[in-house]
VOBA-1610 file (N, C-alpha, C; in pm, whole numbers, padded with zeros to 5 digits, always signed):
BEGIN
Met+13498+11669+13056Met+13368+11656+12996Met+13335+11506+12987Pro+13216+11463+13039Pro+13178+11322+13031Pro+13163+11279+12886Ala+13192+11152+12861Ala+13193+11099+12724Ala+13055+11105+12659Asp+12946+11094+12738Asp+12813+11092+12677Asp+12745+11229+12677Glu+12818+11332+12715Glu+12758+11465+12716Glu+12732+11510+12572Gly+12612+11561+12549Gly+12575+11607+12416Gly+12518+11497+12327Val+12522+11373+12375Val+12465+11262+12298Val+12321+11243+12345Pro+12225+11247+12252Pro+12085+11231+12293Pro+12064+11094+12359Gln+11989+11094+12465Gln+11958+10971+12536Gln+11828+10911+12481Thr+11827+10782+12467Thr+11707+10712+12422Thr+11612+10698+12540Pro+11486+10742+12521Pro+11391+10727+12632Pro+11359+10580+12654Pro+11322+10543+12776Pro+11284+10403+12800Pro+11164+10366+12713Leu+11168+10249+12656Leu+11062+10205+12567Leu+10971+10106+12640Ser+10845+10107+12602Ser+10747+10019+12666Ser+10775+09873+12631Glu+10725+09784+12716Glu+10740+09641+12688Glu+10669+09604+12558Gln+10554+09667+12531Gln+10481+09639+12409Gln+10564+09676+12287Phe+10631+09791+12292Phe+10714+09833+12180Phe+10831+09736+12161Leu+10894+09700+12270Leu+11010+09611+12262Leu+10971+09469+12221Ser+10847+09431+12243Ser+10806+09294+12212Ser+10781+09273+12064Phe+10786+09377+11983Phe+10757+09360+11841Phe+10850+09258+11777Val+10972+09247+11826Val+11063+09147+11770Val+11016+09006+11800Asn+10923+08991+11893Asn+10868+08861+11927Asn+10741+08834+11847Ser+10740+08876+11723Ser+10625+08857+11636Ser+10662+08760+11523Ala+10561+08693+11473Ala+10582+08602+11361Ala+10461+08607+11270Thr+10484+08592+11141Thr+10376+08587+11044Thr+10397+08462+10959Ala+10288+08390+10938Ala+10294+08270+10853Ala+10182+08277+10751Tyr+10209+08226+10634Tyr+10108+08217+10529Tyr+10091+08069+10495Ile+09968+08021+10506Ile+09940+07879+10488Ile+09867+07859+10356Asn+09920+07771+10271Asn+09855+07749+10143Asn+09740+07650+10157Leu+09664+07636+10050Leu+09540+07559+10055Leu+09561+07412+10085Thr+09662+07350+10023Thr+09682+07207+10048Thr+09732+07180+10189Thr+09809+07271+10246Thr+09851+07255+10385Thr+09731+07271+10478Leu+09646+07363+10445Leu+09529+07392+10529Leu+09422+07283+10521Leu+09390+07241+10399Leu+09278+07148+10379Leu+09319+07005+10346Gly+09445+06983+10315Gly+09491+06848+10282Gly+09421+06794+10158Ser+09370+06673+10169Ser+09307+06608+10054Ser+09173+06673+10015Ser+09118+06758+10100Ser+08992+06827+10069Ser+09013+06952+09985Ala+09138+06986+09957Ala+09167+07109+09880Ala+09104+07106+09742Ser+09112+06995+09673Ser+09056+06989+09537Ser+08904+07002+09540Ser+08840+06948+09642Ser+08695+06963+09656Ser+08658+07110+09680Phe+08736+07177+09761Phe+08712+07319+09786Phe+08730+07400+09658Gln+08833+07369+09581Gln+08856+07438+09454Gln+08738+07418+09360Ser+08684+07299+09356Ser+08566+07272+09271Ser+08445+07351+09318Asp+08426+07357+09449Asp+08315+07434+09505Asp+08325+07582+09469Val+08446+07636+09478Val+08468+07777+09443Val+08441+07799+09295Ala+08489+07708+09211Ala+08467+07721+09066Ala+08318+07714+09033Asn+08246+07621+09096Asn+08103+07606+09070Asn+08021+07723+09122Ala+08070+07792+09224Ala+07996+07904+09282Ala+08013+08033+09202Phe+08105+08034+09107Phe+08134+08157+09033Phe+08011+08215+08965Ser+07932+08132+08900Ser+07820+08184+08821Ser+07719+08260+08907Asn+07707+08225+09033Asn+07611+08294+09121Asn+07675+08399+09210Ser+07806+08404+09213Ser+07873+08491+09311Ser+07845+08639+09290Ser+07847+08688+09167Ser+07823+08831+09146Ser+07677+08869+09171Met+07586+08772+09164Met+07445+08800+09198Met+07429+08834+09346Leu+07521+08786+09427Leu+07514+08814+09571Leu+07547+08959+09604Leu+07598+09033+09505Leu+07626+09176+09527Leu+07497+09257+09539Gly+07388+09202+09491Gly+07260+09272+09499Gly+07220+09332+09366Asp+07093+09365+09356Asp+07040+09425+09233Asp+07085+09569+09220Gly+07091+09615+09095Gly+07119+09757+09071Gly+07266+09794+09076Gln+07355+09694+09081Gln+07498+09727+09082Gln+07541+09773+08944Asp+07632+09868+08942Asp+07690+09915+08817Asp+07759+09798+08746Pro+07741+09784+08616Pro+07804+09672+08543Pro+07956+09667+08557Thr+08020+09782+08573Thr+08166+09781+08587Thr+08207+09722+08722Val+08124+09742+08825Val+08151+09684+08956Val+08141+09532+08946Ile+08038+09483+08878Ile+08020+09338+08861Ile+08135+09279+08779Ala+08175+09349+08673Ala+08287+09302+08590Ala+08416+09296+08673Gly+08440+09396+08756Gly+08558+09396+08842Gly+08554+09284+08944Phe+08436+09261+09004Phe+08420+09152+09099Phe+08450+09018+09031Asp+08394+08999+08912Asp+08415+08874+08839Asp+08563+08854+08804Ala+08631+08960+08765Ala+08773+08951+08730Ala+08856+08911+08853Ile+08829+08974+08967Ile+08902+08942+09090Ile+08872+08798+09133Tyr+08747+08757+09122Tyr+08707+08621+09157Tyr+08785+08520+09073Asn+08790+08543+08941Asn+08861+08451+08852Asn+09009+08440+08885Val+09074+08553+08908Val+09217+08549+08942Val+09238+08479+09076Ser+09156+08513+09174Ser+09168+08451+09306Ser+09147+08301+09297Gln+09052+08260+09216Gln+09024+08117+09198Gln+09145+08045+09139Arg+09211+08106+09041Arg+09329+08045+08981Arg+09445+08035+09080Leu+09452+08130+09172Leu+09560+08129+09271Leu+09544+08018+09375Leu+09425+07960+09386Leu+09404+07853+09483Leu+09496+07734+09458Asp+09534+07715+09333Asp+09618+07601+09296Asp+09767+07631+09314Ser+09800+07749+09358Ser+09940+07789+09370Ser+09991+07765+09513Pro+10122+07775+09532Pro+10179+07760+09666Pro+10163+07886+09753Leu+10097+07989+09699Leu+10077+08111+09777Leu+09994+08084+09901Gly+10017+08160+10005Gly+09940+08145+10127Gly+09802+08207+10114His+09701+08135+10159His+09564+08184+10153His+09512+08225+10290Ile+09584+08183+10393Ile+09551+08222+10529Ile+09676+08285+10589Glu+09660+08400+10652Glu+09770+08467+10720Glu+09751+08446+10869Val+09855+08398+10936Val+09851+08378+11080Val+09954+08472+11141Leu+09910+08557+11232Leu+09998+08652+11300Leu+10008+08612+11447Leu+10129+08598+11495Leu+10154+08565+11635Leu+10238+08676+11695Ser+10205+08717+11816Ser+10288+08816+11883Ser+10285+08794+12033Leu+10396+08826+12095Leu+10412+08812+12239Leu+10418+08951+12298Met+10329+08981+12391Met+10323+09115+12449Met+10365+09108+12595Gly+10439+09208+12639Gly+10479+09216+12780Gly+10586+09113+12811Lys+10587+09068+12932Lys+10689+08974+12978Lys+10641+08830+12957Gly+10600+08801+12836Gly+10554+08667+12806Gly+10418+08637+12865Gln+10342+08739+12899Gln+10214+08718+12965Gln+10098+08704+12867Val+10109+08763+12750Val+09999+08762+12655Val+10050+08718+12519Val+09989+08617+12461Val+10019+08574+12326Val+09897+08606+12241Asn+09916+08686+12138Asn+09808+08721+12046Asn+09817+08632+11923Ile+09703+08578+11882Ile+09695+08499+11760Ile+09585+08558+11675Gln+09621+08597+11554Gln+09524+08654+11461Gln+09530+08575+11331Val+09415+08553+11273Val+09407+08479+11148Val+09326+08561+11049Ala+09374+08570+10925Ala+09305+08650+10824Ala+09302+08576+10691Leu+09187+08579+10625Leu+09176+08525+10490Leu+09240+08622+10393Gln+09320+08571+10303Gln+09382+08656+10202Gln+09292+08674+10080Arg+09213+08574+10049Arg+09122+08578+09934Arg+08989+08516+09973Pro+08901+08591+10036Pro+08772+08532+10077Pro+08680+08510+09957Phe+08602+08406+09964Phe+08503+08375+09861Phe+08367+08376+09925Arg+08265+08412+09847Arg+08129+08411+09896Arg+08065+08279+09864
//
């Protein structure tokens, strides 16, 4: 009896599936991203707070506005932290033929 008889065989996997190990994620904090302009950005975000919930439009439920304001305040305080505010995703697909770069805001402000 052959040694591998009865052992399930793994089907061949696609290059895209196998390339997942060639992925990287980075989170960039505000001072790394903006350098000396970070404090100016923080001030702009703080100054924009009073008008930000008005951008939701008229007729919004007061609890929606209160929730928006609460999230805005917490997000604003996090700007001063070492947490990443921009997520950068890199992945290599196929035989090194395609490099995907995706960037996402973690805490967008209006």
